[in-house]
Every structure is written in C-alpha cells, then in structure tokens.
C-alpha atoms as one frame of an Amber mdcrd trajectory, in Angstrom:
protein
  17.965  10.528  -2.131  20.857   8.131  -1.690  20.178   5.002   0.324  23.085
   4.423   2.684  24.042   1.967   5.374  22.765   3.051   8.775  19.673   4.868
   7.545  16.273   3.793   8.879  13.221   2.605   6.935   9.736   2.145   8.400
   7.343  -0.164   6.564   3.719  -0.834   7.500   2.038  -4.038   6.408   5.553
  -5.486   6.655   4.862  -9.034   7.831   4.264 -10.392   4.340   3.842  -9.588
   0.662   4.993  -6.258  -0.706   5.816  -4.837   2.716   8.151  -7.675   3.644
   9.789  -7.545   0.211  10.471  -3.822   0.684  11.884  -4.399   4.167  14.206
  -7.091   2.835  15.353  -4.860   0.002  16.099  -1.977   2.374  18.001  -4.362
   4.651  20.068  -5.468   1.638  21.080  -1.814   1.265  22.251  -1.769   4.875
  19.289   0.153   6.280  17.867  -0.534   9.710  14.249  -1.579   9.303  11.152
  -0.994  11.416   8.462  -3.559  10.666   4.856  -2.755  11.535   1.918  -5.085
  11.070  -1.338  -6.036  12.757  -0.615  -9.766  12.451   1.765 -10.508  15.318
   2.723 -14.090  14.504   3.716 -13.324  10.932   5.450 -10.151  12.111   7.642
 -12.036  14.575   8.606 -14.570  11.892   9.469 -11.838   9.394  11.609 -10.019
  11.954  13.428 -13.221  12.908  14.172 -14.019   9.262  15.614 -10.542   8.677
  17.717 -10.705  11.819  19.134 -14.048  10.714  20.302 -12.255   7.578  22.138
  -9.676   9.672  19.630  -6.818   9.600  18.948  -4.517  12.523  15.207  -4.812
  13.064  12.533  -3.309  15.271   9.167  -5.063  15.012   5.974  -3.529  16.393
   2.393  -4.766  16.332   0.467  -1.807  14.921  -3.101  -1.132  13.829  -2.671
   1.694  11.327  -6.369   2.565  11.559  -5.710   3.766  15.110  -3.825   7.067
  15.319  -2.429   6.319  18.777  -0.999   3.030  17.535   0.896   4.738  14.705
   2.085   7.532  16.989   3.442   4.870  19.349   5.221   3.266  16.392   6.945
   6.572  15.619   7.969   6.979  19.261   9.440   3.466  19.278  11.298   3.960
  15.989  12.914   7.201  17.117  13.726   5.801  20.536  15.413   2.747  18.992
  17.247   4.341  16.070  17.139   8.123  16.545  15.914   8.926  13.027  13.708
   7.789  10.162  14.711   8.352   6.541  12.215   6.240   4.570   8.530   5.781
   5.375   6.444   3.272   3.424   2.725   3.533   4.198   1.923   0.159   2.708
  -0.682  -1.554   4.932  -3.947  -2.221   3.126  -7.067  -4.387   3.131  -9.784
  -5.471   0.771 -13.250  -4.603   2.031 -15.141  -7.850   1.476 -18.084  -5.932
  -0.001 -20.585  -7.756  -2.200 -23.094  -6.738  -4.821 -23.862  -3.284  -6.170
 -22.482  -0.236  -4.438 -25.838   0.648  -2.903 -25.970  -2.832  -1.361 -22.626
  -2.535   0.429 -22.556  -2.529   4.191 -21.337   0.725   5.785 -18.764  -1.243
   7.777 -17.150  -2.433   4.536 -16.455   1.192   3.686 -15.509   2.172   7.224
 -12.925  -0.598   7.568 -11.345  -0.035   4.165 -11.100   3.720   4.724  -9.769
   3.241   8.268  -6.810   1.200   7.009  -6.226   2.266   3.402  -6.803   6.022
   3.793  -6.636   6.943   7.470  -3.710   4.551   7.882  -1.700   6.498   5.303
  -2.619   9.830   6.886  -1.717   8.563  10.346   1.692   7.548   9.015   2.231
  10.958   7.449   1.216  12.806  10.590   3.251  10.592  12.939   6.510  10.641
  10.968   6.769  13.503   8.485   7.137  16.366  11.018   9.948  14.477  12.747
  11.578  13.602   9.427  11.524  17.275   8.423  12.902  18.339  11.802  15.738
  15.826  11.427  17.061  17.861   8.516  18.274  14.837   6.545  17.122  13.705
   3.086  14.199  11.311   3.265  11.345   9.839   1.293   7.708   8.826   1.810
   6.170   6.055  -0.308   2.393   5.515  -0.204   1.015   2.319  -1.733  -1.921
   2.779  -4.095  -3.156   0.443  -6.835  -4.014   0.538 -10.512  -7.507  -0.337
  -9.256  -8.641   3.158  -8.359  -5.293   4.868  -8.664  -5.586   4.735 -12.462
  -9.168   3.616 -13.084 -11.632   1.719 -10.897 -12.506  -1.919 -11.131 -16.213
  -1.544 -10.325 -16.446  -5.038  -8.862 -14.025  -3.832  -6.155 -15.325  -0.302
  -5.857 -14.660   0.206  -2.133 -10.994  -0.695  -2.535 -10.750   1.417  -5.696
 -12.126   4.501  -3.978  -9.626   4.200  -1.137  -6.699   3.784  -3.504  -7.785
   6.786  -5.553  -7.726   8.763  -2.312  -4.136   7.638  -1.663  -3.038   9.094
  -5.012  -4.590  12.485  -4.252  -3.229  12.454  -0.705   0.272  11.799  -2.031
   0.000  14.516  -4.675  -1.006  16.930  -1.927   1.839  15.735   0.310   4.317
  16.291  -2.526   3.096  19.872  -2.974   3.216  20.583   0.759   6.754  19.236
   1.073   7.910  21.399  -1.836   6.235  24.467  -0.367   7.972  23.741   2.942
  11.360  23.407   1.250  11.756  20.033   2.949  14.421  17.560   1.908  11.768
  14.853   1.667  10.504  13.251  -1.501   7.084  11.681  -1.920   5.968   8.892
  -4.221   2.854   6.888  -4.946   3.433   3.199  -5.628   1.375   1.162  -8.079
   2.404  -2.463  -7.451   2.501  -4.519 -10.608   2.236  -4.426 -13.536   0.561
  -7.819 -13.094  -1.303  -9.582 -10.292   0.524 -10.100  -6.998   0.577 -12.964
  -4.547  -0.164 -11.128  -1.316  -2.328 -11.515   1.762  -4.760  -8.895   0.474
  -6.995 -11.697  -0.775  -7.500 -12.871   2.794  -7.791  -9.519   4.545 -10.897
 -10.730   6.386  -8.686 -12.789   8.713  -7.647  -9.550  10.448 -10.972  -7.710
  10.349 -11.616  -6.156  13.795 -14.897  -6.632  15.595 -15.707  -2.918  15.492
 -15.926  -3.190  11.690 -17.614  -6.611  11.621 -20.011  -7.432   8.807 -23.632
  -6.963   9.758 -24.945  -9.929   7.774 -23.434 -13.184   6.450 -21.813 -13.087
   3.028 -23.889 -14.449   0.189 -20.794 -16.155  -1.211 -17.767 -17.448   0.729
 -14.469 -15.619   0.590 -12.147 -16.985  -2.097  -8.427 -17.363  -1.594  -5.996
 -16.355  -4.315  -5.430 -20.021  -5.109  -9.148 -20.656  -5.541  -9.541 -17.589
  -7.755  -6.536 -18.594  -9.846  -7.916 -22.110 -10.296 -11.288 -20.730 -11.368
  -9.647 -18.440 -13.907  -7.542 -21.291 -15.277 -10.624 -23.495 -15.622 -12.245
 -20.664 -17.572  -9.281 -20.642 -19.943  -7.467 -17.594 -18.543  -3.813 -17.799
 -17.525  -2.901 -15.101 -15.002   0.532 -13.486 -14.984   2.024 -12.526 -11.625
   4.616  -9.923 -10.690   7.060 -11.072  -7.980   6.864  -8.867  -4.894  10.656
  -8.583  -5.044  10.267  -6.772  -8.361   7.918  -4.270  -6.720  10.501  -3.653
  -3.991  13.125  -2.961  -6.645  10.826  -0.378  -8.236  10.583   1.328  -4.842
  14.345   1.454  -4.277  15.004   2.731  -7.792  12.192   5.273  -7.443  13.548
   6.655  -4.177  16.995   7.067  -5.699  15.542   8.862  -8.713  13.071  10.954
  -6.661  10.350   9.521  -8.915   6.826  10.504  -7.859   4.977   7.956  -9.996
   6.317   4.522  -9.073   4.395   3.010 -11.951   5.985   0.058 -13.799   5.837
   0.113 -17.576   2.647  -1.536 -18.794   0.761  -1.209 -22.060  -2.476  -2.026
 -20.227  -1.961   0.738 -17.656  -0.966   3.209 -20.348  -4.139   2.449 -22.316
  -6.238   2.996 -19.196  -4.498   6.296 -18.415  -4.935   7.582 -21.966  -8.562
   6.444 -22.187  -9.513   8.032 -18.886  -7.654  11.257 -19.629  -9.206  11.483
 -23.081 -12.669  10.870 -21.671 -12.180  13.824 -19.321 -10.750  16.084 -22.030
 -13.635  15.188 -24.341 -16.219  15.519 -21.532 -17.306  12.057 -22.673 -18.857
   9.168 -20.770 -16.333   6.715 -19.235 -16.319   4.090 -21.991 -13.078   2.703
 -20.550 -15.239   1.051 -17.859 -17.385  -0.874 -20.322 -15.328  -4.070 -20.076
 -15.981  -4.137 -16.344 -19.667  -3.205 -16.177 -21.679  -6.161 -14.914 -24.895
  -7.400 -16.492
C-alpha cells in the first residue's frame, strides 16, 4: 500500500506513547488522522498539537472495550472524512494483577481482555467491512507485544495472554482478508526492540469502576521512573526504544505489506527459536526458566 496525502488513518490509544507517535508520522505523510483515546484531556492536547502542525484531525473520546463506542468512532470518521485507509488498533492496558496466576482477581483478567482483545476485535468489526466496501487499498495494524506475542513474561501473565491473542487474531484476519480477495493488508506490531516510555505503566489511572479491584494491592503501583530507578540501583541499565522509531516501523511495514512488524533483535530471535524448538522437540519450555520466580 502506498501512503498518500488525503488518505485517512484511525489510531486508538492515540493520546500518548506509540499511538500519538503513529498519528504524528501519518500526519507527516499528509494523511488525515482520527485520534481515539479514553483519556480526554490528553486527547485534546494531542489533537491541538497536531493541528498546529497543519494536520487535519478528528479527535474522539472512545472506550474500545465498549462495542458501541467503537462503532460510533467509525460513524464519526466516515462522516468527517468519507473513508478510512489505515486502522491501528493500538489501545492497551496492563492488568495490575499481583502474585501467582491462581491469586489474580477475575477483574484483572476481565479488564485486560476487554481492552487488549475485545478492543482489537471491536476495531476490526467496526471498520474492516467499510474499508473493504470502499474498494481502496488499506491496512490494519494490531499492536501486540514480545511479552506474549513471542513468549510470555510470567510475572505479567495477564498482559501476555492478551497479547498472544492479538497475534492469533491478526493471523486469522490476514487469512480472511486473503480469502475475501480484499485490497487490505494486515500486520501485527511488536513495539521495540527495547523498553518503551509509554503510559502503559500507569494504566490504572483509567481503570473503570466496573472492572475495579476487589481488594487493595499488596504493593503500590510503580511508575516507569520508579522501576527504572530500582533497576539502576540494582546495577541494570535499561535501554529504551523511542516511540518515533516504532512509528517508522509501522509506516515502512505498511508500505512493504509486512505482516510481522517485528524489529530486528537478537533477544527476540533467540526467544522465537527457543520456543519453536521446544515445540518441535515436544520438550518442556526451558526458555521460561530465567523468568520463573522462586
């Protein structure tokens, strides 16, 4: 797919982090951008900044866990711009779960699935039929993570499970689009290859009451800055990938019709090989040993 001036890109989770970086990158290409986010204040600021740079912007407060909210987003996008060519299902949350998996609260799972899995499906269902009917080339990008998308980090198992589901959903979408003969591509994005400075660390600020935790946390939430300081004190320097670099991977991947938007990384490649070999050998998952807690 060629990205051209006048096309329209929809990005969820667009008020900050990866989503905002993607919206800015699309705007640089001359695309009109539709920003969707649950955090209205940050959304309004992001939209204003893009407009100051000359972009045509539609900003909508959207809860991707609610189907009606995403359907309303699609209605607004088509009413404003008449078409959608790029859809980035990017909104995501961390679950805030603690302890072993069997100790997790059901609401931790319900909230993470509502946003990270149902949110992606809602985006597909709201936009893809209209994109196909439009008859123009287009592309769908679903944001996953190396945590779960490649191999799980057991200390964040809820998040990992949801991101594994996004990979399978996108593989299935790709097959369905090909069977339909649609002019739409599909890709799964693995942001990285290193850590990212995003609002995911503070997802709890937007946690809705219907998914509220049932009991107080045993330990307080840690911000990215607090976690980084703790790692540094322990003698570990953490490398970060700029979100702008992730956005560039997305633009290049759309142009190349690349399904796996997976930046080169020796660490990721080792994980992929180890997991694949474990399956081929019908062997226990030794690639998890570095993460198994005492």
